[in-house]
DSSP file (Angstrom, degrees, kcal/mol; ACC not computed):
  #  RESIDUE AA STRUCTURE BP1 BP2  ACC     N-H-->O    O-->H-N    N-H-->O    O-->H-N    TCO  KAPPA ALPHA  PHI   PSI    X-CA   Y-CA   Z-CA
    1    1 A M              0   0    0      0, 0.0     2,-0.3     0, 0.0     3,-0.0   0.000 360.0 360.0 360.0 138.4  106.2  130.2  107.6
    2    2 A E        -     0   0    0      1,-0.1     2,-0.3     2,-0.0     0, 0.0  -0.604 360.0-108.3 -80.8 132.0  104.0  130.5  104.7
    3    3 A Y        -     0   0    0     -2,-0.3    -1,-0.1     1,-0.1     3,-0.1  -0.482  34.6-179.9 -64.5 127.0  100.4  129.0  105.0
    4    4 A E        -     0   0    0      1,-0.4    57,-1.6    -2,-0.3    58,-0.2   0.330  48.6 -90.0-111.5   4.5  100.1  126.0  102.9
    5    5 A G        -     0   0    0     55,-0.2    -1,-0.4    54,-0.2     3,-0.1  -0.297  60.3 -44.9 106.0 164.4   96.5  125.0  103.6
    6    6 A D        -     0   0    0     53,-0.2    54,-1.2     1,-0.1     2,-0.2  -0.326  67.8 -96.4 -69.7 155.8   94.9  122.9  106.1
    7    7 A F  E     -A   59   0A   0     52,-0.2     2,-0.4    53,-0.1    -1,-0.1  -0.497  42.3-168.3 -75.4 137.5   96.3  119.5  106.9
    8    8 A V  E     -A   58   0A   0     50,-3.2    50,-2.3    -2,-0.2     2,-0.3  -0.966  25.6-112.5-131.6 143.8   94.7  116.5  105.0
    9    9 A T  E     +A   57   0A   0     -2,-0.4    48,-0.2    48,-0.2     3,-0.1  -0.519  37.0 165.9 -71.2 128.6   95.1  112.8  105.6
   10   10 A V  E     +     0   0A   0     46,-3.1     2,-0.3     1,-0.3    -1,-0.1   0.506  64.8  18.6-123.3  -8.5   97.0  111.1  102.7
   11   11 A A  E     -A   56   0A   0     45,-1.0    45,-2.3     2,-0.0     2,-0.4  -0.990  56.1-160.1-154.4 154.3   97.8  107.7  104.3
   12   12 A Q  E     -A   55   0A   0     -2,-0.3     2,-0.3    43,-0.2    43,-0.2  -1.000  11.6-177.8-137.2 140.7   96.8  105.5  107.2
   13   13 A Y  E     -A   54   0A   0     41,-2.6    41,-3.5    -2,-0.4    -2,-0.0  -0.961  28.3-144.4-132.5 147.0   98.7  102.6  108.8
   14   14 A L  S    S+     0   0    0     -2,-0.3    39,-0.1    39,-0.2    -1,-0.1   0.721  92.2  60.9 -80.7 -19.3   97.9  100.2  111.6
   15   15 A D  S  > S-     0   0    0      1,-0.1     4,-1.7    39,-0.1     3,-0.3  -0.900  72.2-151.3-110.6 120.9  101.5  100.3  112.8
   16   16 A P  H  > S+     0   0    0      0, 0.0     4,-2.3     0, 0.0     5,-0.2   0.801  96.0  63.6 -63.6 -22.0  103.0  103.6  114.0
   17   17 A T  H  > S+     0   0    0      2,-0.2     4,-2.6     1,-0.2     5,-0.2   0.963 103.7  47.2 -66.3 -45.4  106.5  102.6  113.0
   18   18 A D  H  > S+     0   0    0     -3,-0.3     4,-2.3     1,-0.2    -1,-0.2   0.898 111.3  52.2 -60.1 -40.4  105.4  102.4  109.3
   19   19 A A  H  X S+     0   0    0     -4,-1.7     4,-2.5     2,-0.2    -1,-0.2   0.899 108.4  48.7 -59.2 -46.3  103.7  105.8  109.7
   20   20 A H  H  X S+     0   0    0     -4,-2.3     4,-2.2     2,-0.2    -2,-0.2   0.879 110.6  53.5 -72.5 -33.0  106.9  107.4  111.1
   21   21 A I  H  X S+     0   0    0     -4,-2.6     4,-1.8     1,-0.2    -2,-0.2   0.943 110.8  44.7 -60.0 -44.3  108.9  105.8  108.1
   22   22 A M  H  X S+     0   0    0     -4,-2.3     4,-2.5    -5,-0.2    -2,-0.2   0.912 109.3  56.0 -69.5 -39.9  106.7  107.3  105.6
   23   23 A R  H  X S+     0   0    0     -4,-2.5     4,-2.7     1,-0.2    -1,-0.2   0.879 108.1  50.0 -55.9 -42.0  106.7  110.6  107.3
   24   24 A S  H  X S+     0   0    0     -4,-2.2     4,-1.8     2,-0.2    -1,-0.2   0.828 108.0  51.0 -66.1 -31.6  110.4  110.6  107.1
   25   25 A C  H  X S+     0   0    0     -4,-1.8     4,-0.8     2,-0.2    -2,-0.2   0.893 111.0  50.0 -68.4 -42.3  110.4  109.8  103.4
   26   26 A L  H ><>S+     0   0    0     -4,-2.5     5,-2.3     2,-0.2     3,-1.9   0.977 111.2  46.8 -55.9 -56.0  108.0  112.7  102.8
   27   27 A E  H ><5S+     0   0    0     -4,-2.7     3,-1.8     1,-0.3    -2,-0.2   0.907 109.8  54.9 -55.0 -41.2  110.1  115.1  104.8
   28   28 A A  H 3<5S+     0   0    0     -4,-1.8    -1,-0.3     1,-0.3    -2,-0.2   0.676 105.8  50.9 -68.8 -15.8  113.2  114.0  103.0
   29   29 A A  T <<5S-     0   0    0     -3,-1.9    -1,-0.3    -4,-0.8    -2,-0.2   0.317 127.5-101.3-101.8  10.0  111.5  114.7   99.6
   30   30 A G  T < 5S+     0   0    0     -3,-1.8    -3,-0.2    -4,-0.4    -2,-0.1   0.619  81.6 130.3  92.3  14.3  110.6  118.3  101.0
   31   31 A V      < -     0   0    0     -5,-2.3    -1,-0.3    -6,-0.2     2,-0.3  -0.899  57.5-130.9-104.9 121.2  107.0  117.6  101.8
   32   32 A P        +     0   0    0      0, 0.0     2,-0.3     0, 0.0    30,-0.1  -0.514  39.1 168.7 -74.1 135.7  106.0  118.7  105.3
   33   33 A A        -     0   0    0     -2,-0.3     2,-0.4    25,-0.2    25,-0.2  -0.994  21.6-162.3-147.5 149.5  104.2  115.9  107.1
   34   34 A I  E     -B   57   0A   0     23,-2.9    23,-3.0    -2,-0.3     2,-0.6  -0.989  19.6-127.9-138.2 150.0  102.9  114.9  110.6
   35   35 A V  E     -B   56   0A   0     -2,-0.4     2,-0.3    21,-0.2    21,-0.2  -0.863  24.7-160.3 -96.4 118.4  101.9  111.8  112.2
   36   36 A A  E     +B   55   0A   0     19,-2.7    19,-2.2    -2,-0.6   -17,-0.0  -0.813  64.1   4.5-104.8 144.6   98.5  111.6  113.9
   37   37 A D  S  > S+     0   0    0     -2,-0.3     4,-2.3    17,-0.2     5,-0.2   0.465  80.6 126.2  67.8   9.1   97.2  109.2  116.5
   38   38 A A  H  > S+     0   0    0      1,-0.2     4,-2.1    -3,-0.2     5,-0.1   0.891  72.8  49.9 -69.1 -36.9  100.4  107.3  116.9
   39   39 A N  H  > S+     0   0    0      2,-0.2     4,-1.6     1,-0.2    -1,-0.2   0.897 111.1  49.2 -67.8 -36.9  100.5  107.7  120.7
   40   40 A M  H  > S+     0   0    0      1,-0.2     4,-2.7     2,-0.2     3,-0.3   0.942 112.5  47.2 -66.2 -44.2   96.9  106.5  121.1
   41   41 A V  H  < S+     0   0    0     -4,-2.3    -1,-0.2     1,-0.2     7,-0.2   0.863 112.1  51.5 -70.2 -34.0   97.5  103.5  118.9
   42   42 A Q  H  < S+     0   0    0     -4,-2.1     3,-0.3    -5,-0.2    -1,-0.2   0.812 115.0  40.6 -66.1 -32.0  100.8  102.7  120.8
   43   43 A M  H  < S+     0   0    0     -4,-1.6     2,-0.3     1,-0.3    -2,-0.2   0.864 132.9  23.8 -84.9 -34.7   99.1  102.9  124.2
   44   44 A H    ><  +     0   0    0     -4,-2.7     3,-1.8    -5,-0.2    -1,-0.3  -0.744  65.9 172.3-128.8  80.9   95.9  101.0  123.1
   45   45 A S  G >  S+     0   0    0     -3,-0.3     3,-1.4    -2,-0.3     4,-0.3   0.764  76.8  64.9 -66.7 -28.9   96.9   98.9  120.1
   46   46 A L  G 3  S+     0   0    0      1,-0.3     4,-0.3     2,-0.1     3,-0.3   0.689  98.6  56.4 -69.6 -14.5   93.2   97.2  120.1
   47   47 A L  G <> S+     0   0    0     -3,-1.8     4,-2.7    -7,-0.2     6,-0.3   0.488  78.6  99.7 -92.2  -0.1   91.8  100.7  119.3
   48   48 A S  T <4>S+     0   0    0     -3,-1.4     5,-2.6     1,-0.3     4,-0.3   0.880  88.3  36.6 -58.3 -43.9   93.9  101.1  116.1
   49   49 A I  T >45S+     0   0    0     -3,-0.3     3,-0.9    -4,-0.3    -1,-0.3   0.886 113.9  58.0 -69.9 -41.7   91.1  100.0  113.8
   50   50 A A  T 345S+     0   0    0     -4,-0.3    -2,-0.2     1,-0.3    -1,-0.2   0.853 112.0  40.4 -61.6 -41.2   88.5  101.8  115.8
   51   51 A V  T 3<5S-     0   0    0     -4,-2.7    -1,-0.3   -14,-0.1    -2,-0.2   0.466 120.8-104.0 -89.7   0.7   90.4  105.2  115.5
   52   52 A G  T < 5 -     0   0    0     -3,-0.9    -3,-0.2    -4,-0.3    -2,-0.1   0.615  57.7 -97.6  88.0  11.9   91.3  104.6  111.8
   53   53 A G      < -     0   0    0     -5,-2.6     2,-0.5    -6,-0.3   -39,-0.2  -0.327  70.0 -26.7  78.3-160.5   94.8  103.8  112.5
   54   54 A V  E     -A   13   0A   0    -41,-3.5   -41,-2.6    -2,-0.1     2,-0.3  -0.858  67.3-150.1 -96.3 132.0   97.7  106.1  112.4
   55   55 A R  E     -AB  12  36A   0    -19,-2.2   -19,-2.7    -2,-0.5     2,-0.6  -0.761   9.8-150.3-108.9 144.0   97.3  108.9  109.9
   56   56 A I  E     -AB  11  35A   0    -45,-2.3   -46,-3.1    -2,-0.3   -45,-1.0  -0.965  22.9-171.6-109.9 125.3   99.8  110.8  107.9
   57   57 A R  E     +AB   9  34A   0    -23,-3.0   -23,-2.9    -2,-0.6   -48,-0.2  -0.886  10.3 175.8-124.3 143.5   98.7  114.4  107.2
   58   58 A V  E     -A    8   0A   0    -50,-2.3   -50,-3.2    -2,-0.4   -25,-0.2  -0.905  44.4 -80.7-133.1 161.5  100.2  117.0  105.0
   59   59 A P  E >   -A    7   0A   0      0, 0.0     3,-2.0     0, 0.0   -52,-0.2  -0.271  45.9-118.6 -55.1 148.7   99.2  120.6  103.9
   60   60 A E  G >  S+     0   0    0    -54,-1.2     3,-1.2     1,-0.3     4,-0.3   0.816 112.9  61.1 -69.5 -29.0   96.5  120.4  101.2
   61   61 A N  G 3  S+     0   0    0    -57,-1.6    -1,-0.3     1,-0.2     4,-0.2   0.486 106.4  50.1 -77.0  -1.0   98.7  122.3   98.7
   62   62 A C  G <> S+     0   0    0     -3,-2.0     4,-1.8   -58,-0.2    -1,-0.2   0.183  78.0 103.9-121.7  17.7  101.3  119.3   99.0
   63   63 A V  H <> S+     0   0    0     -3,-1.2     4,-2.7     2,-0.2     5,-0.3   0.957  81.5  48.0 -67.4 -52.8   98.7  116.4   98.5
   64   64 A T  H  > S+     0   0    0     -4,-0.3     4,-1.7     1,-0.2    -1,-0.2   0.936 113.6  44.2 -52.3 -51.4   99.8  115.7   95.0
   65   65 A E  H  > S+     0   0    0      1,-0.2     4,-2.4     2,-0.2    -1,-0.2   0.833 113.5  53.6 -56.9 -41.2  103.5  115.6   95.8
   66   66 A A  H  X S+     0   0    0     -4,-1.8     4,-2.1     2,-0.2    -1,-0.2   0.911 107.2  49.2 -63.6 -48.9  102.8  113.6   98.8
   67   67 A K  H  X S+     0   0    0     -4,-2.7     4,-2.3     2,-0.2    -1,-0.2   0.822 108.9  53.4 -64.3 -37.8  100.9  110.9   97.0
   68   68 A E  H  X S+     0   0    0     -4,-1.7     4,-2.3    -5,-0.3    -1,-0.2   0.941 110.7  46.9 -67.9 -47.3  103.6  110.6   94.3
   69   69 A V  H  X S+     0   0    0     -4,-2.4     4,-2.5     2,-0.2    -2,-0.2   0.884 112.4  49.2 -56.2 -39.9  106.2  110.0   97.0
   70   70 A I  H  X S+     0   0    0     -4,-2.1     4,-2.6     2,-0.2    -1,-0.2   0.885 112.5  47.8 -65.6 -45.5  104.0  107.5   98.8
   71   71 A E  H  X S+     0   0    0     -4,-2.3     4,-2.2     2,-0.2     6,-0.2   0.881 110.9  52.0 -70.6 -36.2  103.4  105.6   95.4
   72   72 A A  H  X>S+     0   0    0     -4,-2.3     5,-2.4     2,-0.2     4,-1.0   0.936 111.2  47.2 -62.2 -50.7  107.1  105.7   94.7
   73   73 A F  H ><5S+     0   0    0     -4,-2.5     3,-1.1     1,-0.2     5,-0.3   0.942 110.9  51.5 -61.3 -44.7  107.8  104.2   98.2
   74   74 A N  H 3<5S+     0   0    0     -4,-2.6    -2,-0.2     1,-0.3    -1,-0.2   0.837 107.8  53.9 -62.6 -36.9  105.2  101.5   97.6
   75   75 A R  H 3<5S-     0   0    0     -4,-2.2    -1,-0.3    -5,-0.1    -2,-0.2   0.719 117.8-111.3 -65.1 -21.2  106.8  100.6   94.2
   76   76 A G  T X<5S+     0   0    0     -3,-1.1     3,-1.8    -4,-1.0    -3,-0.2   0.510  72.9 139.1 103.8  -1.0  110.0  100.1   95.8
   77   77 A D  T 3 <S+     0   0    0     -5,-2.4    -4,-0.2     1,-0.3    -5,-0.1   0.659  72.9  45.4 -68.6 -13.2  111.7  102.9   94.3
   78   78 A F  T 3  S+     0   0    0     -6,-0.3    -1,-0.3    -5,-0.3     2,-0.1   0.433  86.9 121.9-105.5  -1.4  113.7  103.9   97.5
   79   79 A A    <   -     0   0    0     -3,-1.8     2,-0.3    -6,-0.1    -6,-0.0  -0.401  55.7-136.6 -68.7 136.5  114.8  100.3   98.3
   80   80 A L        -     0   0    0     -2,-0.1    -1,-0.1     1,-0.1    -2,-0.1  -0.686  19.1-115.8 -87.4 143.2  118.4   99.4   98.6
   81   81 A Q    >   -     0   0    0     -2,-0.3     3,-1.1     1,-0.1    -1,-0.1  -0.305  34.2-105.6 -70.2 165.4  119.9   96.4   97.2
   82   82 A D  T 3  S+     0   0    0      1,-0.2    -1,-0.1    -2,-0.0    -2,-0.0   0.817 122.0  37.9 -69.6 -24.0  121.3   93.9   99.7
   83   83 A D  T 3  S+     0   0    0      2,-0.1     2,-0.4     0, 0.0    -1,-0.2   0.384  95.8 107.3-101.7  11.9  124.9   94.8   98.8
   84   84 A E    <   -     0   0    0     -3,-1.1    -4,-0.1     0, 0.0     0, 0.0  -0.741  57.1-152.7 -93.7 127.0  124.2   98.5   98.4
   85   85 A M        -     0   0    0     -2,-0.4     2,-0.2    -5,-0.0    -4,-0.1  -0.788  25.2-114.8 -97.7 144.9  125.4  101.0  101.0
   86   86 A P        -     0   0    0      0, 0.0     2,-0.2     0, 0.0    -1,-0.0  -0.540  35.0-117.3 -75.3 142.6  123.3  104.2  101.5
   87   87 A S              0   0    0     -2,-0.2     0, 0.0     1,-0.1     0, 0.0  -0.561 360.0 360.0 -81.3 146.9  125.4  107.3  100.5
   88   88 A S              0   0    0     -2,-0.2    -1,-0.1     0, 0.0     0, 0.0   0.375 360.0 360.0-100.7 360.0  126.1  109.8  103.2
């Protein structure tokens, strides 16, 4: 595996499920990503704000692409219509 730089936080969520959904979107777009602190937040949800929530981290040379995917997700570019089935 080629070194792509140190991992950098590109997004933070209070809910671990939201973080895992975003990680999946990033990986589907070809961006390697990890979820940090999800286990701590799930075990001690009251500490979520204190630890900064659940973080999405990507290699530093993938930050620009990751932010583009996150912005597209937040705009709703990946949303399915009510009558639309995902292609398999």
